[in-house]
N, C-alpha and C positions, 0 to 999 in steps of 0.2 A: 504493500500500500504506500502510495506516495505521501510524503509529509504534507500536512495542511499548511497553507500560507496564512500566517496570522494577520489580522486586520492591521493596516498601517497606522490608523488613527482611531483611538477609542476616546470618546468623550463621556463624562460622567456627571449627572446631576445628583448631588449628594443630599438626599431628602430624608427627613424623618427624625432629626435630632430632638426637636421639641416634643414630638409625640412619644419618643422613647423615654424622655425624662418624665413626662406627665403620667405615663403608664406605671411609673415607679414612685409616684408621689413626690417628684423632685422638681426644682425650678428648671426652666428651659436651658439655662446656662450649663447645667450639669450634662445635658445632652451634647452640647458642643464640646465639652471637655472629654466626654467618652468617645467622641468621634475621631480622636487622634489615632487610635489603633486601626480604625477603618481606613484612614488615609494612608497609613503605612502599609496596610494590606493591599490596597489597590496598586500602589507603586511596586510592591513586591511581585504582584501578579503580572503587571505589565512587563517587568524585567524578565521574569521567568518565561513568559510567553513570547518574548522578543518583539513586543510592540514598539514601534518607533516613536509615536507621539501619544501622549496622554494629556487630555485637557480636563481640568476639574473646575466645576462651577462653585466657587467658594463664597462669593458675595455679589449679589446682583444690584443693579441700580434701583430696583424696587424694594430691596431690603431696608433702605433708609426709612421706610414708613413704619417699621417695627418699633417697639418701645425703646427709648433712648438708652436705657440701661443695658438691654440685650445687644443693641448695635455696638455700643462702646466696648462691651466685653468681647463680642465676636471679632471685631476688627483688631483689637489689641492682642487677644489670645492667639489668633491666627498668625499674626506677624511675629510675636515673641516666642510663643511656646511650640508652634508647629514649624514655621519656616526658619526662623533664626536658629533655633536649637537643632533643627534637622539639616541645616545647610551643609555642615561638614560631612555628615553621612551621605548626603546626595553627591557631594563632590567625590567621595571615595568610591561610590558605586557607579559613577559615570552618568549621573542624572544632571541634566542642564535645566535650570529653572527659567521659565519665560513668563513675564507678566503680561496679561491681556486685560485691558480695561482703561477707563478714562480717569483723568485727574479730577479731584474734587476738594474744595477747601475744607470740607468736613473731615477729611482724612488727616489725622495728626502727622506732622512732619516727621516725627520719630518713627511712626509706622512705615511711612514711605521710605525712609532711610534704611530701615531694617530689610525691607523687601528688595530694594535696589542693591544692598550689600550682598544678599544671598544670590541675587541674579548675577552679579559680577563674579562672585566666588566660584560659580559653577559654569562660567561662560565657555570654557574650553572642553566641556564634556559633550559626548555625542551618542552614548549608548541609548539613552531615553531622553526625549525632549518633553519636559513636564511644563505645560502652559497652565498657569493659574489665572482663571477668570475672576478678577477682583475688581469690584465696582464696574461690572460689565453688564451690558444690555445689548441684545441682538439688533434691535431697531436703531439704537444709538450708534452702534458700530456701522450700520449701513448709512446712516445720516452723515457721520463723520467722513466716510469714504466719498460720499457724493460731494461734500464740501471741499474735499481735497481735489477732486476732479475739476470742480468749478474754479477753485482758487488758482489752479495751474492752467486754466483756460483750455482744457482738453476738448477738441471738437466733438460734437455729438456723434458724428459718423465714426469716430475712433473709439467710442466707448463700447468695448466688448467684454465678455466675462474675463478674458485674460488681462486686459488693461485695468478693469475694475479691481481685480484682486491685488494688483500691484500698488494700489492706493489704500489698501486696508492696513490696519495697524501691524499685523504680522503677515506680510505677503507670503512667507514661506509656509504658513500653516496649511496643511493639506485638507482636502475634504474629509469629513468624518465617515468612517466605514461603519462603526458601531456606536450607537448612542445608548448608554445604560443609565436608567434612572431607578433609584431605590425608593422605598416608602409607599409603594402601591398607587401612586398617582400616574396618570397617563397623559402627559402634556409636555410640550417643549419649554414652556415658561421663558420665552424670549431668549433662548440660548442658542448661539451659533446658527442663526437662521440661514445665512448664506451657505455655510459649510455642511449643513445637514440635509441638503437638497436630496441626496440619494442614500442617506444613512439608513442602516438597519436598526430598528428600534426594539430594545429589550427592556421591559418594565418588570421589576422585582418587588414583591411585597415586603421584603426584608427592610427594616429600618436601618438607616445608615450606620449608627453606632454598632450594629450587629454584623456589618458586612465584613467578610473575610476573603482570603484568596480562593476558597472553594466556591464562593458566589461568583467571583470573577471568572473562574474556569467554566462554571455553568453558563454564564452569559456568552462566553466564546463558543461553547458547544452549540448553543442555540443559533449563534451567528453562522457557524459552519453548516448548519442544516438548511440555511436559506439559499435560494437561487437569486443571484444578483444579475439582473438583465439590463438595467439602465435603459429601458425603453425598447430593447430589441427582443428577439425570440430566444427561448431556452434552446439548448443544443438539440434536444429530441424534437421540439417543434420545428426547428429549422430544417432538420432532415425530412420531416413529413411535408413541409412546405415545398422543398426541392422536388420530392417525388411527385406530389400533386401537380406542380408546375410542369414537370416533364411530361406527365400523362396528358395534360391538357394542351400540350404543344407550345407552352410559353417558354421563354428563355430562362435558363437556370440562373441562380444567383451569381453575382460577381465572384470570380475565382473558382467556380465549379463548372468545368466544361462538359463533363459527363457524369452520370450517376455512378456511385461507388461500385466497383467490382467485388467479387467474392473475397479476394485477398485483402482489399481495403476494409471490407465489412468485418473480417476477423480481427483487424487491428483497432476497431472502434471500442470505446469504453463499454462495459457490460450493459449499463442502463440504456445507452443509445442503441446498441445492437439489438437489445431485447425489444425496444419500442419499434425499431425499424422492421425487425422480423415479424412482430405481431401485425404491423400494417401490411406487409407483403403477403402474409398468410391470409389475412382477411380479404385482400384483393383477389388472390387465387380462388378462394371459395366462391366469391361473388361472380367471377368470370365463369367458373364451372357450372354454377346454377343457371346463369344466363344461357350458356351453350345448350344445356339440357332442355331448357324451356323452348329454345329455338328449334331444336331437333324434333321435339314433341309436336310443336305447332306445324312443322313442315310435313310430318308423317301423318297428321290427323289424329294422333293419339291424344288421350287426356294429358293435360299439363302436369308438371311436377307439383308435389305438395308445396304449400306456402313456405317461403323462406323463413328460417328462424329469425326472431327479432334480434 
């Protein structure tokens, strides 16, 4: 069996801290403190599974509407106890921290300094690119990109997906392959709207503080069970379409001058060969029944029994 290719970019909405604490009769801040183990687990999982990019939704532009005490704790705890204290470990393990989000006067200068220091400390690493979405909003990200295009007077005719990306905050950030959300909610919550255009979505009921590497592996297993078509046909459907086109007298798809021969069929993956074989066998049966009916009609004999459904 060929080794499975891991998703290049996994994004994670870390949801459920508050509910985790409330279920235990604790204040919401206790849920944020308990989530540190989950953050370490998702980084461990990404490293083990050879994921290149991991983006974590740490603090959104909408989170400012929460109670001031919780916001202050979350912002300071994230910067000091999670990022600053974990920066040396990230450096030793080849993790590069990338900050994704807008500036805001409500963010203390000390917090910004700690985040930038950790970003600089890990700048030369390349094993895992860890982008931290802090004070981030997907719509705001798109608006800032549009402002950048306008400020540089980019002609409308030259605005393409490729040029648009070059004006985003992290132009090198690839499209999301797998979007994972914990906490049982099923929505994007204004997260990476541009990059999630073709992401596979996996929603887990597990609350974020309970998340471990086993949950990460489970999400990847679900991802590998998906067929990613990006608007095209699945391989088996493409083979069927080619066969039907040939029978109908239409041109075959680009790159396919003739239908596959026996030797080519033996080299096909089992799933495709099985699907193609079933289609061919069905066609043979239909042709045989039609021939028998025609012979019966020409000889004046009663027709054949009805075809099976």
